[in-house]
LUMGUSE-654848 format. One record per residue: residue number from 1; residue in one letter; x, y, z of N, C-alpha, C, O in turn; chain. Coordinates in steps of 0.2 Angstrom, whole numbers, plus 5000, padded with zeros to 4 digits. Layout:
N
NODE; NUM; a; X; Y; Z; X; Y; Z; X; Y; Z; X; Y; Z; A
...
This chain:
99
NODE; 1; m; 5004; 4994; 5000; 5000; 5000; 5000; 5004; 5006; 5000; 5003; 5011; 4996; A
NODE; 2; e; 5010; 5006; 5004; 5014; 5012; 5004; 5017; 5013; 4997; 5018; 5019; 4995; A
NODE; 3; w; 5019; 5008; 4994; 5022; 5009; 4987; 5017; 5012; 4982; 5019; 5016; 4979; A
NODE; 4; l; 5011; 5009; 4983; 5006; 5012; 4978; 5005; 5019; 4980; 5004; 5023; 4975; A
NODE; 5; l; 5004; 5021; 4986; 5003; 5028; 4988; 5009; 5033; 4987; 5007; 5039; 4985; A
NODE; 6; d; 5015; 5031; 4987; 5021; 5035; 4987; 5026; 5034; 4982; 5029; 5039; 4980; A
NODE; 7; r; 5026; 5028; 4979; 5032; 5027; 4974; 5030; 5023; 4968; 5035; 5020; 4965; A
NODE; 8; a; 5024; 5022; 4966; 5022; 5017; 4961; 5024; 5020; 4954; 5025; 5016; 4949; A
NODE; 9; f; 5025; 5026; 4953; 5026; 5029; 4947; 5033; 5033; 4947; 5035; 5035; 4952; A
NODE; 10; r; 5036; 5034; 4941; 5042; 5037; 4940; 5041; 5042; 4935; 5038; 5041; 4929; A
NODE; 11; v; 5044; 5048; 4936; 5044; 5054; 4931; 5049; 5051; 4926; 5055; 5050; 4928; A
NODE; 12; p; 5047; 5050; 4919; 5052; 5048; 4914; 5059; 5052; 4914; 5059; 5058; 4914; A
NODE; 13; g; 5064; 5048; 4914; 5071; 5051; 4913; 5074; 5054; 4920; 5079; 5057; 4920; A
NODE; 14; t; 5070; 5052; 4925; 5072; 5055; 4932; 5072; 5049; 4937; 5069; 5044; 4936; A
NODE; 15; d; 5074; 5050; 4943; 5073; 5046; 4949; 5067; 5048; 4953; 5067; 5045; 4959; A
NODE; 16; i; 5064; 5053; 4951; 5058; 5056; 4955; 5052; 5051; 4954; 5050; 5049; 4949; A
NODE; 17; r; 5050; 5049; 4960; 5045; 5044; 4961; 5039; 5047; 4964; 5040; 5051; 4969; A
NODE; 18; f; 5033; 5045; 4963; 5027; 5047; 4966; 5021; 5042; 4965; 5022; 5037; 4962; A
NODE; 19; g; 5016; 5043; 4969; 5011; 5038; 4969; 5004; 5041; 4969; 5003; 5047; 4967; A
NODE; 20; l; 4999; 5037; 4971; 4992; 5039; 4971; 4991; 5045; 4975; 4986; 5049; 4974; A
NODE; 21; d; 4995; 5045; 4981; 4994; 5051; 4985; 4994; 5057; 4982; 4990; 5062; 4983; A
NODE; 22; a; 4999; 5058; 4978; 5000; 5064; 4974; 4995; 5065; 4969; 4993; 5071; 4967; A
NODE; 23; i; 4993; 5060; 4966; 4988; 5060; 4960; 4981; 5062; 4964; 4977; 5067; 4961; A
NODE; 24; i; 4979; 5059; 4969; 4973; 5060; 4972; 4973; 5067; 4975; 4968; 5071; 4975; A
NODE; 25; g; 4979; 5070; 4977; 4979; 5077; 4980; 4978; 5082; 4975; 4977; 5088; 4977; A
NODE; 26; l; 4978; 5080; 4968; 4976; 5085; 4963; 4969; 5087; 4963; 4967; 5092; 4960; A
NODE; 27; m; 4965; 5083; 4966; 4957; 5084; 4966; 4956; 5090; 4970; 4957; 5089; 4976; A
NODE; 28; p; 4954; 5096; 4968; 4952; 5102; 4972; 4947; 5100; 4977; 4942; 5097; 4976; A
NODE; 29; g; 4949; 5102; 4983; 4944; 5102; 4989; 4944; 5095; 4993; 4944; 5095; 4999; A
NODE; 30; i; 4944; 5090; 4989; 4943; 5083; 4993; 4949; 5079; 4992; 4950; 5074; 4996; A
NODE; 31; g; 4954; 5080; 4988; 4959; 5076; 4986; 4964; 5075; 4992; 4965; 5069; 4994; A
NODE; 32; d; 4966; 5080; 4995; 4971; 5079; 5001; 4968; 5076; 5007; 4971; 5072; 5011; A
NODE; 33; g; 4961; 5078; 5008; 4958; 5075; 5014; 4957; 5067; 5013; 4957; 5063; 5017; A
NODE; 34; a; 4955; 5065; 5006; 4954; 5058; 5005; 4961; 5054; 5006; 4961; 5049; 5008; A
NODE; 35; s; 4966; 5057; 5003; 4972; 5054; 5004; 4975; 5053; 5011; 4978; 5048; 5013; A
NODE; 36; s; 4973; 5058; 5015; 4975; 5058; 5022; 4971; 5052; 5026; 4973; 5049; 5030; A
NODE; 37; l; 4964; 5051; 5024; 4961; 5046; 5027; 4964; 5039; 5025; 4964; 5035; 5029; A
NODE; 38; i; 4966; 5038; 5019; 4969; 5032; 5017; 4976; 5031; 5021; 4977; 5026; 5023; A
NODE; 39; s; 4979; 5037; 5022; 4986; 5036; 5025; 4984; 5034; 5033; 4989; 5031; 5036; A
NODE; 40; g; 4978; 5036; 5035; 4977; 5034; 5042; 4976; 5027; 5043; 4976; 5025; 5049; A
NODE; 41; l; 4976; 5023; 5038; 4976; 5016; 5039; 4982; 5013; 5042; 4982; 5008; 5046; A
NODE; 42; f; 4988; 5017; 5040; 4994; 5015; 5044; 4994; 5016; 5051; 4997; 5012; 5055; A
NODE; 43; v; 4991; 5022; 5053; 4990; 5023; 5060; 4986; 5018; 5063; 4987; 5016; 5069; A
NODE; 44; l; 4980; 5016; 5060; 4976; 5011; 5063; 4980; 5005; 5064; 4979; 5001; 5069; A
NODE; 45; a; 4984; 5003; 5059; 4988; 4997; 5060; 4993; 4997; 5066; 4994; 4992; 5069; A
NODE; 46; a; 4996; 5003; 5067; 5000; 5004; 5072; 4997; 5004; 5079; 5000; 5001; 5084; A
NODE; 47; i; 4991; 5007; 5079; 4987; 5006; 5086; 4985; 4999; 5087; 4986; 4997; 5093; A
NODE; 48; h; 4983; 4996; 5082; 4981; 4989; 5083; 4987; 4984; 5085; 4986; 4979; 5089; A
NODE; 49; a; 4993; 4986; 5083; 4999; 4982; 5084; 5002; 4984; 5091; 5007; 4981; 5094; A
NODE; 50; g; 4999; 4989; 5094; 5001; 4991; 5101; 5007; 4996; 5101; 5011; 4996; 5106; A
NODE; 51; v; 5008; 4999; 5096; 5014; 5004; 5095; 5013; 5010; 5100; 5008; 5012; 5101; A
NODE; 52; e; 5019; 5012; 5103; 5019; 5017; 5108; 5016; 5024; 5105; 5016; 5025; 5099; A
NODE; 53; k; 5013; 5027; 5110; 5010; 5034; 5108; 5014; 5039; 5105; 5012; 5042; 5100; A
NODE; 54; r; 5020; 5039; 5107; 5025; 5044; 5104; 5026; 5042; 5096; 5026; 5047; 5092; A
NODE; 55; v; 5026; 5036; 5094; 5026; 5034; 5087; 5020; 5036; 5083; 5020; 5039; 5078; A
NODE; 56; i; 5014; 5035; 5087; 5008; 5036; 5084; 5007; 5044; 5083; 5005; 5046; 5077; A
NODE; 57; g; 5010; 5048; 5087; 5010; 5055; 5087; 5014; 5057; 5081; 5012; 5062; 5077; A
NODE; 58; q; 5020; 5054; 5080; 5024; 5056; 5074; 5021; 5054; 5068; 5021; 5058; 5063; A
NODE; 59; m; 5017; 5048; 5067; 5014; 5046; 5061; 5008; 5051; 5060; 5007; 5053; 5054; A
NODE; 60; l; 5004; 5053; 5065; 4999; 5058; 5064; 5002; 5065; 5062; 4999; 5068; 5057; A
NODE; 61; a; 5008; 5067; 5064; 5011; 5073; 5062; 5013; 5073; 5055; 5012; 5078; 5051; A
NODE; 62; n; 5015; 5067; 5053; 5017; 5067; 5045; 5011; 5067; 5041; 5011; 5071; 5036; A
NODE; 63; i; 5005; 5064; 5043; 4999; 5065; 5039; 4997; 5072; 5039; 4994; 5075; 5034; A
NODE; 64; l; 4997; 5075; 5045; 4994; 5082; 5046; 4998; 5087; 5042; 4996; 5091; 5038; A
NODE; 65; i; 5005; 5086; 5042; 5009; 5090; 5037; 5008; 5089; 5030; 5007; 5094; 5026; A
NODE; 66; d; 5007; 5083; 5028; 5005; 5081; 5021; 4998; 5085; 5019; 4997; 5087; 5014; A
NODE; 67; l; 4993; 5084; 5024; 4987; 5087; 5023; 4987; 5095; 5022; 4984; 5098; 5017; A
NODE; 68; v; 4990; 5098; 5027; 4990; 5105; 5027; 4994; 5108; 5021; 4992; 5113; 5018; A
NODE; 69; v; 5000; 5106; 5020; 5005; 5109; 5015; 5002; 5106; 5008; 5002; 5110; 5003; A
NODE; 70; g; 5000; 5100; 5008; 4997; 5097; 5002; 4991; 5101; 4999; 4989; 5101; 4993; A
NODE; 71; s; 4987; 5104; 5003; 4981; 5108; 5001; 4983; 5115; 4998; 4978; 5118; 4996; A
NODE; 72; i; 4989; 5117; 4998; 4991; 5123; 4995; 4991; 5122; 4987; 4995; 5117; 4985; A
NODE; 73; p; 4988; 5125; 4983; 4988; 5124; 4976; 4995; 5124; 4973; 4999; 5128; 4975; A
NODE; 74; v; 4997; 5120; 4969; 5003; 5119; 4965; 5009; 5117; 4970; 5012; 5112; 4969; A
NODE; 75; v; 5010; 5122; 4974; 5016; 5120; 4979; 5014; 5114; 4983; 5019; 5110; 4984; A
NODE; 76; g; 5008; 5113; 4985; 5006; 5107; 4989; 5007; 5101; 4985; 5009; 5095; 4987; A
NODE; 77; d; 5005; 5101; 4978; 5006; 5095; 4974; 5013; 5093; 4973; 5014; 5087; 4973; A
NODE; 78; l; 5017; 5098; 4973; 5025; 5096; 4972; 5027; 5094; 4979; 5031; 5089; 4979; A
NODE; 79; f; 5025; 5096; 4984; 5026; 5094; 4991; 5024; 5087; 4992; 5028; 5083; 4995; A
NODE; 80; d; 5018; 5085; 4989; 5016; 5078; 4990; 5021; 5073; 4987; 5022; 5068; 4989; A
NODE; 81; v; 5024; 5075; 4981; 5029; 5071; 4978; 5035; 5070; 4982; 5038; 5064; 4983; A
NODE; 82; a; 5037; 5075; 4986; 5043; 5075; 4990; 5042; 5072; 4997; 5047; 5069; 4999; A
NODE; 83; h; 5037; 5074; 5000; 5036; 5072; 5007; 5036; 5065; 5009; 5039; 5062; 5013; A
NODE; 84; k; 5031; 5061; 5005; 5030; 5054; 5006; 5029; 5052; 5013; 5033; 5048; 5016; A
NODE; 85; a; 5023; 5055; 5015; 5021; 5053; 5022; 5020; 5046; 5024; 5022; 5043; 5029; A
NODE; 86; n; 5018; 5042; 5019; 5017; 5035; 5020; 5023; 5031; 5020; 5024; 5026; 5024; A
NODE; 87; t; 5028; 5033; 5016; 5035; 5030; 5017; 5038; 5031; 5024; 5041; 5026; 5027; A
NODE; 88; k; 5037; 5037; 5026; 5040; 5039; 5033; 5036; 5035; 5038; 5039; 5032; 5043; A
NODE; 89; n; 5029; 5035; 5037; 5026; 5031; 5043; 5027; 5024; 5043; 5027; 5021; 5048; A
NODE; 90; l; 5028; 5021; 5037; 5029; 5014; 5037; 5036; 5012; 5040; 5037; 5007; 5044; A
NODE; 91; a; 5041; 5017; 5039; 5048; 5016; 5042; 5047; 5017; 5050; 5050; 5013; 5053; A
NODE; 92; l; 5043; 5021; 5052; 5042; 5022; 5059; 5038; 5016; 5062; 5040; 5013; 5067; A
NODE; 93; l; 5033; 5013; 5058; 5030; 5007; 5061; 5034; 5001; 5061; 5034; 4997; 5066; A
NODE; 94; r; 5038; 5000; 5056; 5043; 4995; 5056; 5048; 4995; 5062; 5050; 4990; 5065; A
NODE; 95; a; 5051; 5001; 5063; 5056; 5002; 5068; 5053; 5001; 5075; 5056; 4998; 5079; A
NODE; 96; a; 5047; 5003; 5076; 5043; 5002; 5082; 5042; 4994; 5083; 5042; 4992; 5089; A
NODE; 97; l; 5040; 4991; 5078; 5038; 4984; 5079; 5045; 4980; 5080; 5045; 4975; 5083; A
NODE; 98; k; 5051; 4982; 5078; 5057; 4979; 5079; 5059; 4979; 5086; 5062; 4975; 5089; A
NODE; 99; r; 5057; 4985; 5089; 5058; 4986; 5096; 5054; 4982; 5101; 5054; 4982; 5107; A
């Protein structure tokens, strides 16, 4: 799911990768909110796995940053490609589960 949301596609001739999160975010008004709800599934998985609250907070902060900055026209769309909240949250979840 993380791959699909953040890294499924590549800009031809570059190493720049993006996913459905950036594409969904292009929809005015609802796109960033919808992608944030999908991203929330990682948080639910972390809660279900018993991950510590500090990590849950970091994951929520990544989603909130993605939502707020991503909602700015044009700049937010470029930010969505660079920020990759789902990739960061998956890394946080994996690290927490190893501990």
